[in-house]
C-alpha positions in Angstrom: 13.1 22.2 -14.5 15.6 19.9 -16.6 14.2 16.5 -14.7 12.5 14.4 -12.3 15.0 14.9 -9.4 15.0 18.6 -9.9 11.3 18.7 -10.0 11.1 16.6 -6.8 13.7 18.6 -5.2 11.7 21.7 -6.0 8.2 20.2 -4.4 9.9 19.4 -1.4 10.8 22.9 -0.5 7.6 25.0 -1.8 5.0 24.3 1.2 5.8 24.7 4.6 4.5 21.1 6.2 4.9 17.9 4.2 1.1 16.9 5.5 -1.5 19.5 5.3 -4.9 18.0 5.3 -7.7 19.4 2.8 -8.5 20.1 -0.6 -9.1 23.6 -1.4 -5.8 24.3 -2.7 -5.2 21.0 -4.6 -8.7 21.3 -6.2 -7.7 25.1 -7.3 -5.0 23.4 -9.1 -7.1 21.3 -10.4 -9.7 23.6 -11.9 -7.4 25.9 -13.7 -5.6 22.4 -15.2 -8.9 21.7 -16.7 -7.8 18.3 -15.0 -10.9 15.6 -15.5 -10.7 12.0 -16.2 -13.2 10.2 -19.0 -12.8 7.2 -18.3 -14.0 4.8 -15.4 -12.1 5.2 -11.6 -11.6 3.3 -9.3 -10.6 4.7 -5.6 -9.2 2.8 -2.9 -8.8 3.5 0.6 -7.9 1.9 3.8 -5.4 1.3 6.7 -3.9 -1.5 5.2 -4.5 -3.9 1.6 -5.0 -1.0 -0.6 -2.1 -1.4 -2.1 -2.3 -5.4 -3.0 -6.2 -4.3 -4.1 -5.0 -2.0 -6.4 -2.7 -4.4 -7.8 -5.3 -7.5 -8.2 -7.8 -4.9 -9.9 -4.5 -3.9 -12.9 -3.8 -8.1 -12.7 -7.4 -8.8 -13.9 -8.4 -5.6 -16.0 -4.9 -6.4 -17.8 -6.1 -9.9 -18.1 -9.5 -8.8 -19.7 -7.8 -6.6 -21.9 -7.9 -2.9 -20.6 -5.5 -0.4 -20.8 -4.8 0.4 -17.0 -3.1 3.2 -15.0 -2.8 2.8 -11.1 -1.2 5.5 -8.8 -0.4 4.6 -5.4 2.3 5.6 -2.9 4.8 6.0 -1.3 7.5 4.2 -3.3 10.1 1.9 -2.6 12.7 2.8 -4.8 12.0 4.5 -7.3 9.2 7.5 -7.9 7.9 6.5 -10.9 6.9 3.4 -9.6 4.3 5.6 -8.6 2.1 5.9 -11.5 2.6 2.2 -13.5 0.7 2.1 -17.0 0.3 -1.5 -18.6 1.4 -2.8 -16.0 4.7 -1.3 -16.3 6.4 2.3 -14.5 5.9 5.4 -15.8 9.1 6.5 -17.5 10.4 9.8 -15.8 10.2 12.5 -19.1 6.3 11.7 -19.1 6.7 12.8 -15.5 8.9 16.1 -16.3 5.7 17.6 -18.6 3.1 17.1 -15.5 5.3 19.3 -13.0 5.4 21.8 -15.6 1.7 21.7 -16.0 1.3 21.8 -12.1 4.0 24.6 -12.3 2.0 26.6 -14.7 -1.4 26.4 -13.2 0.1 26.9 -9.8 1.5 30.2 -9.9 -0.9 31.9 -12.6 -2.3 34.8 -10.8 -2.6 34.6 -7.3 0.1 31.3 -6.4 -1.1 28.2 -4.7 1.3 26.4 -2.5 0.9 22.7 -2.9 2.8 19.9 -0.7 5.1 17.3 -2.2 2.0 15.0 -2.2 -0.3 17.1 -3.7 1.6 18.9 -6.2 2.6 14.8 -7.6 -0.5 13.8 -7.2 -1.9 16.4 -9.6 1.4 16.0 -12.1 0.4 12.5 -12.3 -2.8 13.0 -12.4 -2.1 14.7 -15.8 0.0 12.5 -17.3 -3.2 9.5 -16.8 -5.4 11.9 -18.4 -2.9 12.1 -21.3 -2.9 8.5 -21.9 -5.2 6.3 -23.6 -6.7 4.0 -21.2 -9.8 2.1 -20.0 -9.8 2.3 -16.5 -7.8 4.6 -13.7 -7.4 3.1 -10.3 -5.9 5.6 -7.8 -4.6 4.3 -4.4 -5.6 7.1 -1.0 -2.4 8.1 0.0 -3.8 9.4 3.8 -7.6 9.0 5.0 -10.2 9.6 2.1 -11.9 12.9 2.8 -9.4 14.9 2.6 -6.8 13.1 0.5 -5.6 14.7 -2.7 -6.5 11.9 -4.8 -10.6 12.8 -3.6 -10.9 15.9 -5.6 -11.2 12.6 -8.3 -14.9 11.4 -8.2 -14.3 7.8 -8.8 -17.7 5.1 -10.1 -16.5 3.0 -8.0 -14.8 3.2 -4.1 -13.0 0.3 -2.1 -12.2 0.4 1.5 -10.2 -2.8 3.0 -9.0 -2.9 6.0 -9.4 0.2 8.6 -7.0 -0.1 11.8 -5.0 2.9 14.5 -2.2 4.4 11.8 -2.3 8.0 11.3 -4.3 8.8 14.2 -2.6 12.9 14.7 -4.6 13.2 11.2 -7.4 10.9 11.1 -9.0 10.6 14.7 -8.4 8.3 18.2 -10.2 5.4 17.3 -11.6 3.2 13.8 -14.8 4.9 14.0 -13.4 8.3 13.4 -11.0 7.1 11.0 -13.1 5.5 9.4 -15.4 7.9 8.5 -12.3 9.7 7.1 -11.7 7.1 4.9 -15.6 7.0 3.7 -14.9 10.3 2.4 -14.1 8.3 -0.4 -17.7 7.3 -1.4 -20.3 9.2 -3.7 -23.9 9.0 -3.4 -25.7 6.5 -5.9 -22.4 4.9 -6.7 -20.9 1.3 -5.2 -18.6 1.1 -1.8 -17.4 -1.9 -1.3 -16.6 -2.3 2.0 -14.1 -5.7 2.3 -13.0 -4.7 6.3 -14.8 -8.1 8.0 -16.0 -5.9 10.7 -16.1 -2.2 9.6 -16.5 0.6 11.8 -20.4 1.3 12.0 -19.3 5.0 10.6 -18.3 3.3 7.3 -21.8 1.8 7.1 -23.5 4.9 8.5 -22.2 7.2 6.1 -22.6 5.5 3.3 -26.4 4.8 3.7 -26.5 8.1 5.0 -25.1 9.4 1.6 -27.1 7.3 -0.6 -24.2 5.0 -1.7 -25.0 1.1 -3.5 -22.9 -0.8 -0.3 -21.3 -3.5 -0.5 -20.6 -5.6 2.4 -18.5 -8.5 2.3 -20.6 -10.8 5.1 -24.1 -9.5 3.4 -23.5 -8.4 0.0 -20.7 -10.8 -0.8 -19.3 -13.6 0.4 -16.2 -16.1 0.3 -15.9 -19.4 1.6 -12.8 -22.2 0.9 -10.8 -25.0 2.0 -6.9 -25.3 1.7 -6.8 -25.6 -2.2 -9.7 -23.3 -3.7 -11.8 -20.4 -2.5 -15.4 -19.5 -3.8 -16.7 -16.1 -4.4 -20.5 -14.9 -4.3 -22.2 -11.9 -4.8 -24.9 -9.7 -6.3 -26.2 -12.3 -9.1 -22.4 -13.8 -9.4 -20.6 -16.7 -8.5 -17.1 -18.0 -9.1 -16.3 -21.2 -7.7 -12.9 -23.0 -7.6 -11.0 -20.3 -7.3 -6.7 -20.6 -7.1 -6.0 -18.9 -3.9 -4.0 -15.2 -4.7 -0.3 -15.2 -5.6 0.2 -12.6 -3.1 1.0 -15.0 0.0 -0.6 -14.4 3.1 -3.8 -15.7 4.7 -4.7 -11.7 4.8 -5.2 -11.4 0.5 -8.3 -13.3 0.7 -10.3 -10.2 2.3 -8.5 -7.8 -0.1 -9.3 -10.4 -3.1 -12.8 -11.0 -2.3 -13.1 -7.2 -2.0 -11.8 -6.7 -5.9 -14.2 -9.6 -7.1 -17.0 -7.4 -5.5 -15.9 -4.2 -7.2 -15.8 -5.9 -10.5 -18.6 -7.5 -10.2 -20.5 -3.8 -9.4 -19.0 -2.2 -12.7 -20.0 -5.0 -14.0 -21.9 -3.0 -17.0 -19.1 -0.6 -17.6 -16.0 -3.2 -17.3 -17.1 -6.5 -18.2 -14.3 -8.9 -17.4 -14.3 -12.9 -17.7 -14.0 -15.5 -15.0 -10.9 -17.0 -17.4 -9.7 -13.1 -16.9 -10.0 -13.4 -12.6 -8.5 -16.9 -12.4 -5.8 -15.4 -14.6 -5.2 -12.1 -12.3 -5.3 -13.7 -9.4 -2.8 -16.6 -10.3 -0.3 -13.7 -11.8 -0.5 -11.1 -9.9 3.2 -9.8 -8.1 3.4 -7.3 -5.8 6.4 -6.3 -4.6 7.4 -5.9 -0.6 4.1 -7.3 0.4 4.9 -10.8 2.3 7.4 -11.2 -0.7 9.1 -14.3 -0.3 12.8 -14.7 -2.2 13.7 -17.8 -2.7 17.5 -17.9 -1.4 20.2 -19.0 1.4 18.8 -18.1 3.6 15.1 -17.0 2.4 14.4 -13.5 2.2 11.1 -12.0 3.5 10.3 -8.1 2.5 7.5 -6.6 4.1 6.3 -2.9 4.4 4.1 -4.1 7.4 4.4 -0.5 9.5 1.6 -0.3 11.7 -0.1 -2.8 15.0 -2.4 -4.7 12.3 -0.1 -5.4 9.5 2.5 -6.8 11.5 0.3 -8.9 13.4 -0.8 -10.3 9.6 2.6 -10.3 9.0 3.8 -12.2 12.5 0.6 -14.7 11.3 2.0 -15.3 8.1 5.7 -16.2 9.3 4.4 -18.7 12.1 2.7 -20.2 8.9 5.6 -20.7 7.0 7.2 -23.6 9.0 10.3 -23.9 10.8 13.0 -21.6 10.7 16.3 -22.3 13.0 16.7 -18.7 13.6 14.8 -15.5 12.0 16.7 -12.5 12.0 15.0 -9.2 11.6 15.7 -5.9 10.3 13.6 -3.3 11.3 13.0 0.6 10.1 9.8 2.8 10.9 8.9 6.4 11.5 8.7 7.7 14.9 4.7 8.0 15.3 3.5 4.6 14.6 2.5 2.9 17.6 5.6 0.3 18.3 4.6 -1.3 21.4 1.7 -3.8 20.1 4.2 -4.0 17.0 7.5 -5.2 18.7 4.8 -7.3 20.7 2.8 -9.4 18.2 6.0 -9.9 16.6 8.8 -11.1 19.3 7.3 -14.6 19.5 9.0 -15.4 16.2 12.2 -13.2 16.2 15.3 -13.9 17.1 18.0 -11.3 16.3 17.1 -7.6 15.6 19.1 -5.0 13.7 17.5 -2.0 14.1 18.3 0.6 11.2 18.2 4.5 11.1 16.1 6.0 7.9 17.2 8.4 6.1 14.0 11.3 6.9 13.9 13.4 9.8 10.4 11.3 10.8 11.9 7.9 11.9 13.0 6.6 14.6 16.8 6.4 14.9 17.7 2.8 15.7 19.2 3.2 19.1 15.5 4.6 19.8 14.0 1.0 18.3 16.2 -0.6 20.2 15.5 1.5 23.8 12.1 0.4 23.1 12.5 -3.0 22.3 14.3 -3.5 25.5 11.5 -2.2 26.8 9.4 -5.2 26.0 11.3 -7.7 28.2 12.5 -9.6 25.4 13.9 -13.3 26.0 17.3 -13.5 27.4 18.4 -16.0 24.1 17.1 -12.7 21.7 20.5 -10.3 21.0 20.4 -6.8 19.0 22.7 -4.4 17.0 22.4 -1.1 15.2 22.7 0.4 12.0 22.9 3.3 10.2 21.1 2.0 6.6 19.0 -0.8 6.3 21.9 -1.9 3.7 24.2 -2.5 6.4 21.4 -3.9 8.8 20.8 -6.8 6.0 24.8 -7.3 4.9 24.9 -8.5 9.2 22.1 -10.0 9.2 23.4 -12.2 6.5 26.7 -12.5 7.3 25.3 -13.7 10.8 22.5 -16.4 9.3 22.7 -19.6 8.2 21.7 -21.3 5.1 18.6 -22.5 7.0 17.8 -19.0 8.9 15.4 -16.6 7.2 15.5 -13.0 7.6 12.7 -10.7 7.3 13.2 -7.6 6.0 10.0 -5.1 7.6 8.7 -1.8 9.2 8.6 1.3 6.6 8.8 1.7 2.7 12.0 3.2 3.7 13.5 0.0 5.3 12.3 -2.1 2.7 13.0 0.1 -0.1 16.8 0.5 1.1 17.8 -2.7 0.9 16.7 -2.8 -3.1 18.3 0.0 -4.1 21.0 -2.1 -6.4 17.5 -4.3 -7.0 15.9 -7.5 -5.5 18.3 -9.1 -3.4 19.1 -12.2 -3.1 20.8 -14.3 -0.5 23.4 -17.1 -1.2 24.9 -18.0 2.4 28.4 -20.3 2.4 28.9 -20.6 6.3 27.1 -23.6 8.0 26.8 -23.4 12.0 29.2 -25.2 13.6 
């Protein structure tokens, strides 16, 4: 293979299904590669808040002077976004060597078939192990127990909020899904549970395993007022903290878990209070309630399940008054669309449903049909489009400068409007 694009196309073809839960195949190839990480590892699982948690950990640890690697998925525009080294996407050429190493090991002796995610995870772990680093942060792709990143034993596990998503793979209720996510815990090592109301299965598994459980409300707490917040946990307290630069009320829950993880690891990764303050102040993460100033205002959010859409709706409510809110929306066909649409319908005036470039996606027409089944207000309007960029262009053409446009749903939806870079809107027309 000559380049990264060739490798990615190859990986899409060599396994019969896109998702194949289990660690036997990926662990076999990792063993053949003698794949091991020698620096501390933090693994993050959960339904919502994983990426934001990883970004805050990365920002604080970089402010503390540590050399960081973060593996997360999926990407918005470019595959290289999946691995950040010192806060920057990895170079494509660096990944090519990792893919070649996986292919060599995979085809040694009896061939081992790997999914796209498994193959690319091993390639990225190979790049990580050949990079001088102080700490590695791994975001779980799906679930936890059987996710490819779980072949690495973390020094600390973090479990963020848990809700219903990927139920065909993880189970039909929060207890079953929580148990799958609890699979990243290790005996005798800290596990931070930042979900304010965690499934009992998560707590029971931690105690059964003998993990060092850090539970919000018991082992650490947060309090605050509109200007600042405080954190208190085992033997440590931080007062007068500024709210994280990542917007949204839900980010305080994630930040609390981040401080618990760093406190749990203070013997191996000490950080100063100033590093925490600066890290929270400067953290950036594309596509997570990202507000882009302009006329009209643009909001990008990869909310794609009922829990995250509810958080998005609350955050939109808190933004204040806009004459009209336009929504560009595309989603996978397996998502629980009814509660998502019901929760956000009251804050959306015009819908721009879009097709997405994957067979897993619901079509724009299907999304519109599901929306109409909700009996939306008679004043609401909708249209369908072949791709997110076309949908956004139509929204910009229809919007007044004082309006607001929110692009949300799948990573494909948000990534689809970022293909040419971050959109900057400059509406020039006014209402008659």
